[in-house]
C-alpha positions as CSV (number, residue, x, y, z in Angstrom):
1,M,148.1,144.2,51.4
2,S,148.2,146.7,54.2
3,S,144.6,147.7,53.5
4,V,143.5,144.0,53.7
5,S,145.3,143.5,57.0
6,D,143.8,146.7,58.4
7,S,140.4,145.6,57.5
8,Q,140.9,142.2,59.1
9,S,142.2,143.7,62.3
10,S,139.3,146.1,62.4
11,G,136.9,143.2,61.8
12,S,138.3,141.1,64.6
13,E,138.1,144.1,67.0
14,S,134.4,144.6,66.1
15,D,133.7,140.9,66.7
16,S,135.4,140.9,70.1
17,T,133.4,144.1,71.0
18,T,130.2,142.4,70.0
19,D,130.9,139.3,72.1
20,D,131.6,141.5,75.1
21,E,128.4,143.4,74.6
22,L,126.4,140.1,74.3
23,F,127.8,138.7,77.6
24,V,125.0,138.6,80.3
25,T,125.8,138.1,84.0
26,P,123.6,135.6,86.0
27,S,122.0,138.4,87.9
28,D,121.0,140.2,84.7
29,R,119.7,136.9,83.3
30,D,117.5,136.2,86.3
31,A,116.2,139.8,86.1
32,I,115.2,139.2,82.5
33,F,113.6,135.9,83.5
34,K,111.5,137.6,86.1
35,D,110.2,140.2,83.7
36,C,109.3,137.5,81.2
37,I,107.5,135.5,84.0
38,K,105.6,138.6,85.1
39,N,104.4,139.3,81.5
40,M,103.5,135.6,81.0
41,E,101.5,135.6,84.2
42,E,99.6,138.6,82.9
43,C,98.6,136.6,79.8
44,V,97.2,133.8,82.0
45,I,95.4,136.3,84.3
46,R,93.7,138.0,81.4
47,F,93.0,134.7,79.5
48,P,92.8,131.8,82.0
49,E,92.0,129.3,79.3
50,H,95.4,130.0,77.6
51,Y,97.0,126.7,78.4
52,K,100.1,127.5,76.2
53,S,101.1,130.2,78.7
54,V,100.7,127.9,81.6
55,Y,102.9,125.3,79.8
56,R,105.6,127.8,79.1
57,L,105.7,128.9,82.7
58,A,105.8,125.3,84.0
59,Y,108.6,124.5,81.4
60,H,110.6,127.5,82.6
61,Y,110.4,126.5,86.3
62,M,111.4,123.0,85.4
63,H,114.4,123.6,83.2
64,A,115.5,127.2,83.8
65,P,119.0,127.9,85.2
66,G,119.6,130.2,88.1
67,E,117.3,131.1,91.0
68,T,114.1,131.2,89.0
69,K,114.1,127.4,88.7
70,S,111.5,126.0,91.1
71,L,109.9,122.5,91.1
72,E,107.3,123.6,93.6
73,R,106.0,126.3,91.4
74,C,106.0,123.9,88.4
75,N,103.8,121.5,90.4
76,Q,101.5,124.4,91.4
77,L,101.0,125.4,87.8
78,L,100.2,121.8,86.8
79,M,98.3,120.2,89.8
80,G,97.7,122.9,92.4
81,S,97.1,126.7,92.7
82,Y,99.8,129.2,91.6
83,K,100.2,132.7,93.1
84,A,101.3,135.2,90.5
85,T,103.7,138.1,91.1
86,L,100.8,140.5,91.3
87,G,99.0,138.4,93.9
88,N,96.4,136.8,91.6
89,Q,95.7,133.1,92.0
90,I,96.0,130.9,88.9
91,P,94.5,127.4,89.0
92,G,96.7,124.6,87.9
93,L,96.3,123.1,84.4
94,F,95.1,119.7,85.7
95,T,93.4,120.9,89.0
96,E,89.9,120.0,87.8
97,R,90.8,116.5,86.7
98,R,88.4,113.7,87.4
99,S,88.6,109.9,87.8
100,N,87.1,109.5,84.3
101,N,88.7,112.5,82.6
102,F,92.1,113.7,83.4
103,F,91.8,116.7,81.1
104,N,88.6,118.1,82.6
105,G,88.6,121.9,82.7
106,I,90.9,122.3,79.7
107,W,89.2,124.0,76.7
108,R,90.3,124.4,73.1
109,I,90.9,128.0,72.1
110,P,88.0,128.9,69.8
111,S,89.9,131.4,67.7
112,S,91.3,129.8,64.5
113,D,93.9,132.6,64.4
114,I,95.5,131.4,67.6
115,D,94.7,127.6,67.6
116,R,95.9,126.0,64.4
117,P,94.8,122.5,63.3
118,G,96.5,119.9,65.5
119,S,97.9,122.5,67.9
120,F,95.6,121.6,70.7
121,S,96.5,117.9,71.0
122,A,100.2,118.7,70.3
123,H,100.4,121.2,73.2
124,L,98.5,118.9,75.5
125,A,100.9,116.1,74.8
126,K,103.7,118.5,75.8
127,C,101.8,119.4,79.0
128,V,101.4,115.7,79.9
129,A,105.1,115.0,79.2
130,I,106.2,117.8,81.5
131,L,103.7,116.6,84.1
132,I,105.2,113.1,84.1
133,E,108.6,114.7,84.6
134,A,107.4,116.8,87.5
135,L,105.7,113.8,89.1
136,K,108.9,111.8,88.8
137,H,110.9,114.5,90.6
138,S,108.3,114.6,93.4
139,N,108.0,110.8,93.7
140,D,104.3,110.9,93.2
141,H,103.7,107.3,92.0
142,E,100.0,107.4,92.8
143,T,99.3,110.2,90.3
144,L,101.6,108.6,87.7
145,L,99.6,105.3,87.9
146,E,96.3,107.2,87.7
147,L,97.6,109.0,84.6
148,A,98.8,105.8,83.0
149,I,95.4,104.1,83.6
150,Q,93.4,107.0,82.2
151,L,95.6,107.3,79.1
152,H,95.4,103.6,78.5
153,R,91.6,103.7,78.4
154,R,90.2,104.7,75.0
155,P,88.2,107.9,75.6
156,D,84.8,108.8,74.2
157,T,84.6,110.6,70.9
158,D,83.8,114.0,72.5
159,K,86.7,113.6,75.0
160,E,89.6,112.9,72.7
161,Y,92.2,115.4,73.8
162,L,95.2,113.4,72.4
163,N,95.7,111.4,69.3
164,D,96.0,107.7,69.7
165,Y,99.7,107.6,69.1
166,D,100.6,110.2,71.8
167,R,98.0,108.7,74.2
168,N,99.5,105.2,74.1
169,R,103.1,106.6,74.2
170,L,102.4,108.8,77.2
171,S,100.5,106.0,79.0
172,H,103.6,103.7,78.7
173,Q,105.8,106.5,79.7
174,A,103.8,107.2,82.8
175,E,103.8,103.5,83.7
176,S,107.5,103.1,83.3
177,T,108.1,106.3,85.3
178,C,105.9,105.0,88.1
179,I,108.1,101.8,88.3
180,I,111.2,104.1,88.3
181,V,109.8,106.0,91.3
182,Y,109.1,102.7,93.1
183,H,112.7,101.6,92.7
184,H,114.0,105.0,93.7
185,I,112.0,105.0,97.0
186,L,112.9,101.3,97.6
187,K,116.6,102.1,97.2
188,N,116.3,104.9,99.8
189,T,114.4,102.7,102.3
190,Q,117.0,100.0,101.8
191,T,119.8,102.4,102.5
192,R,118.1,103.7,105.7
193,K,117.1,100.1,106.7
194,D,113.6,101.3,107.4
195,D,111.3,98.3,107.6
196,N,108.1,100.4,108.2
197,A,108.8,102.5,105.1
198,N,109.6,99.4,103.1
199,L,106.3,97.7,104.2
200,A,104.3,100.8,103.4
201,L,105.9,101.0,99.9
202,M,105.2,97.3,99.4
203,V,101.5,97.9,100.2
204,D,101.4,100.8,97.7
205,I,103.0,98.6,95.0
206,F,100.5,95.9,95.7
207,K,97.6,98.3,95.3
208,G,99.1,99.5,92.0
209,Y,99.5,95.9,91.0
210,R,95.8,95.2,91.6
211,R,94.7,98.3,89.7
212,C,97.0,97.4,86.8
213,V,95.5,93.9,86.7
214,K,92.0,95.3,86.7
215,H,92.5,98.2,84.3
216,M,95.6,97.4,82.2
217,P,95.7,93.6,81.9
218,Q,98.9,92.0,80.5
219,R,100.9,95.0,81.7
220,E,101.2,94.1,85.3
221,I,104.6,92.3,84.9
222,H,106.6,95.4,85.9
223,F,104.5,95.9,89.0
224,S,104.8,92.2,90.1
225,D,108.6,92.4,89.6
226,A,108.8,95.6,91.8
227,L,106.6,93.9,94.4
228,V,108.8,90.8,94.5
229,E,112.0,92.9,94.8
230,A,110.5,94.9,97.7
231,Y,109.4,91.7,99.4
232,R,112.9,90.1,99.0
233,I,114.5,93.2,100.5
234,Y,112.0,93.2,103.4
235,I,112.4,89.5,104.2
236,Q,116.2,89.1,103.7
237,D,117.2,89.7,107.3
238,K,114.1,88.1,109.0
239,T,113.9,84.5,107.8
240,K,115.3,82.2,105.1
241,L,113.1,81.7,102.1
242,P,112.5,78.2,100.8
243,D,114.0,77.4,97.4
244,S,110.6,76.6,96.0
245,A,108.8,79.6,97.4
246,N,106.5,81.6,95.2
247,L,107.7,85.1,96.1
248,L,104.8,86.9,94.4
249,D,102.3,84.8,96.2
250,L,104.0,85.4,99.6
251,A,104.2,89.1,98.9
252,I,100.5,89.3,98.1
253,K,99.7,87.4,101.3
254,L,101.8,89.8,103.3
255,C,100.3,92.9,101.8
256,T,96.8,91.5,102.1
257,Y,97.4,90.8,105.8
258,E,98.9,94.2,106.4
259,I,95.9,96.0,104.8
260,N,93.4,93.9,106.9
261,Y,95.5,94.6,110.0
262,R,95.4,98.4,109.4
263,K,91.6,98.2,108.9
264,S,91.2,96.2,112.1
265,M,93.3,98.7,114.0
266,E,91.4,101.7,112.7
267,K,88.2,99.9,113.7
268,S,89.4,99.0,117.2
269,F,90.7,102.5,117.9
270,G,87.6,104.1,116.5
271,K,84.5,105.3,118.4
272,Q,83.2,102.4,120.5
273,P,79.5,102.0,121.2
274,E,78.3,103.1,124.7
275,K,77.1,99.6,125.6
276,T,80.5,98.1,124.8
277,I,82.1,100.5,127.3
278,K,79.6,99.6,130.0
279,I,80.1,95.9,129.5
280,S,83.9,96.2,129.6
281,N,83.5,98.0,132.9
282,M,81.4,95.1,134.2
283,C,84.1,92.7,133.5
284,T,87.0,94.5,135.1
285,D,87.1,92.2,138.1
286,A,87.4,89.1,136.1
287,P,90.8,87.5,135.3
288,S,92.0,89.1,132.1
289,T,93.1,87.4,128.9
290,I,95.2,89.2,126.4
291,V,93.4,89.0,123.1
292,T,95.1,90.1,119.9
293,P,92.9,89.6,116.9
294,M,95.7,90.2,114.5
295,Q,99.4,90.7,115.0
296,P,101.5,93.4,113.5
297,I,104.0,92.1,111.0
298,S,107.4,91.7,112.5
299,A,110.4,89.5,112.5
300,S,108.6,86.9,114.6
301,F,105.5,86.8,112.5
302,I,105.4,87.0,108.7
303,P,102.2,85.8,106.8
304,G,102.9,82.8,104.7
305,L,106.1,81.9,106.5
306,T,105.5,81.9,110.2
307,K,102.5,80.7,112.3
308,Q,100.0,83.1,113.6
309,R,99.0,83.1,117.3
310,R,96.0,85.1,118.2
311,V,95.3,84.5,122.0
312,F,97.9,84.7,124.7
313,P,96.4,83.8,128.1
314,K,98.1,84.7,131.3
315,S,97.4,81.4,133.0
316,S,98.8,78.0,131.9
317,T,95.4,76.3,131.7
318,I,93.4,76.9,128.5
319,A,89.9,75.6,128.0
320,S,89.6,73.2,125.1
321,V,87.9,74.4,121.9
322,P,85.2,72.2,120.4
323,P,86.5,70.4,117.3
324,T,83.5,71.3,115.2
325,S,81.7,74.6,114.9
326,K,77.9,75.1,114.9
327,L,75.5,78.0,114.7
328,V,73.9,78.9,118.0
329,S,70.6,80.8,117.9
330,V,70.6,83.6,120.4
331,G,67.4,85.7,119.9
332,P,67.3,86.8,116.3
333,L,71.1,86.1,115.8
334,A,73.2,83.1,114.8
335,I,76.6,82.8,116.4
336,S,79.3,80.4,115.4
337,T,80.9,78.4,118.2
338,A,84.2,78.4,116.4
339,S,85.0,81.8,117.8
340,L,83.5,81.1,121.3
341,P,86.0,79.0,123.3
342,G,84.7,76.6,126.0
343,L,81.1,76.3,124.6
344,T,79.1,73.2,124.0
345,I,75.7,72.8,122.4
346,T,73.1,71.0,124.7
347,P,69.4,70.6,124.4
348,V,67.6,72.3,127.4
349,N,64.0,72.8,128.4
350,V,62.6,76.3,127.8
351,T,59.5,77.6,129.4
352,T,57.5,79.7,127.0
353,S,56.1,83.0,128.2
354,S,52.4,82.2,127.4
355,S,52.6,79.0,129.4
356,A,54.4,80.7,132.2
357,E,51.6,83.1,132.6
358,K,49.2,80.2,133.2
359,G,51.6,78.5,135.6
360,I,52.1,75.6,133.2
361,A,55.7,74.5,132.4
362,T,56.0,73.3,128.8
363,N,59.1,71.3,128.0
364,T,60.3,72.3,124.6
365,P,63.7,71.0,123.4
366,N,65.7,73.9,122.1
367,T,69.3,74.5,121.3
368,H,70.9,76.6,124.1
369,V,74.3,77.9,124.9
370,S,75.9,76.0,127.8
371,S,79.2,76.9,129.3
372,S,80.8,78.2,132.5
373,A,79.3,81.6,131.8
374,S,76.3,80.7,129.6
375,G,73.6,82.5,131.7
376,A,75.4,85.8,131.8
377,T,76.4,85.6,128.2
378,T,72.9,84.8,127.0
379,D,71.4,87.7,128.9
380,L,74.1,89.9,127.6
381,L,73.7,88.9,123.9
382,K,69.9,89.3,124.0
383,T,70.2,93.0,124.8
384,F,71.8,93.8,121.5
385,S,70.5,93.8,118.0
386,N,73.6,95.1,116.1
387,P,75.5,92.0,114.8
388,E,78.8,93.7,114.9
389,T,78.4,94.7,118.5
390,V,77.2,91.2,119.4
391,S,80.2,89.6,117.7
392,E,82.7,92.0,119.4
393,L,81.2,91.7,122.9
394,S,80.8,87.9,122.7
395,N,84.4,87.4,121.9
396,M,85.5,89.7,124.7
397,Y,83.1,88.1,127.2
398,F,83.8,84.5,126.5
399,N,87.6,85.0,126.5
400,T,87.1,86.7,129.9
401,F,85.4,83.6,131.4
402,T,87.3,80.9,129.7
403,N,89.5,80.0,132.6
404,L,86.8,80.2,135.3
405,S,85.4,77.1,137.0
406,H,81.6,76.6,137.1
407,S,81.3,77.8,140.7
408,D,83.5,80.8,140.2
409,A,81.5,81.8,137.1
410,I,78.2,81.6,139.1
411,L,79.6,83.7,141.9
412,H,80.8,86.3,139.4
413,Y,77.5,86.3,137.6
414,N,75.6,86.9,140.8
415,K,78.0,89.7,141.6
416,I,77.3,91.4,138.3
417,Q,73.5,91.0,138.8
418,K,73.7,92.7,142.2
C-alpha cells in the first residue's frame, strides 16, 4: 500500500511540474508569434504565389491574442500592400482584382505535391470568408457589395475559383454583412444626430439598391428596408409623414435629388469658360437677382414633401412667365422660353445680308426674341456655339434684366455697347 501511495504522490508531483513548465507568459507568447510571423513572411517573399501563407498571416492578425493582433495589417495582406519585418513589400491577395474578376492575380500552385485536389477552391473560400470579416470590421460596405455581386454572377469556365456551393454561400454572406454595416453606421449617425452623415449614408444605400436591382434581382428587399429605415430616421424631426406615404418612393426621390444637387454643385464650382466670366463682369451694374438652380436638402425643403422654390428676387415685382413654352431659334440653336422669364414670341421683319448690300430692304417674317432685353440677349447668344454655355449665360442674363423696364433696359444696353 505504501508503495502505491508513493507512486501516486510522485506522479502528482511530476504532473504539477509539467504544468509549470508548460506555462507561457504573454510576453513569451508574443515573442514566439513574432518569430512565426517572420518565418511565414519569408515563405511569401520567396514564393509570392503561395496564397496559403498569406491567408495564415491574415488569419493570425485577425484573431491572435496579445499585441500582434492588427486589423490594419490584415487589411494590408488582403487588399493593400504589406511591409514585412525585413522591409520587403508583399502585395495583398486581392490587390489585382478587377470589376469582372475579383480573384485576378491569384494562381493555382502547379505542384501536385503541394496543391491537392480541391485544395485551391477550399483555401480561396477561407480567404474570402476572412476578407468579409475584415471588411465588416472596417465598415467597407462598398467592397462588400462589389464582392456579393461578383460572387452572384456565374463565372466563365476558365475562371471558376470557387465551387458553386461556396460561391453562392459567400455571396449571400457578403450581402448580409453589407446590410449589417449599413445598420451599424446608421446607428452611429443616429446617436450623434448627424444629418449630413445620415444623408450621405442614405445616398450610399440608394446606390447599392440600384446596383442590386440591376445585378441581383429579387434580392434588393434588404437594401430597400435599410433605405426606408434611414429615411425614416432622417425625416422624423423635420416633418410629419402622411399615413399613406410610400416611404421607399420618397426615399428614392430624396436620394435622386441629392445626387443631382451634388452634380450641379460640382459643375457650378468647376472651371468656368472665359466668356462666361467676361459676361458676368458686364452685368455687374444691373440689379441682381439671387438664382438658386437647386436647393440643398434641409428641414425647410425635402423632395417629395415640401415645395421647391428656385428663384428668390430682391424686389417685390416679378415679371410674369408665359403660360406656354416655345422653341426660339437663335442662330443655330433652339432655346425654350420656359426657362427665360419675361419673353414673348413676336414676328418681326429681318433684313437679309444680301439685300442689305444692294440697299433693298426685304421684309421676311421670322420668329424673334422680344423682351425688355431682347437686343442685348440676341447679340450675346449669337457669339457662342457651345449649347451648355448658351444655356447657362441665357439663364443668368435674362434673370438679370427681368425687373428692368423697357427704357432702363435700352439705357443699360447702350452702356454695355459703349
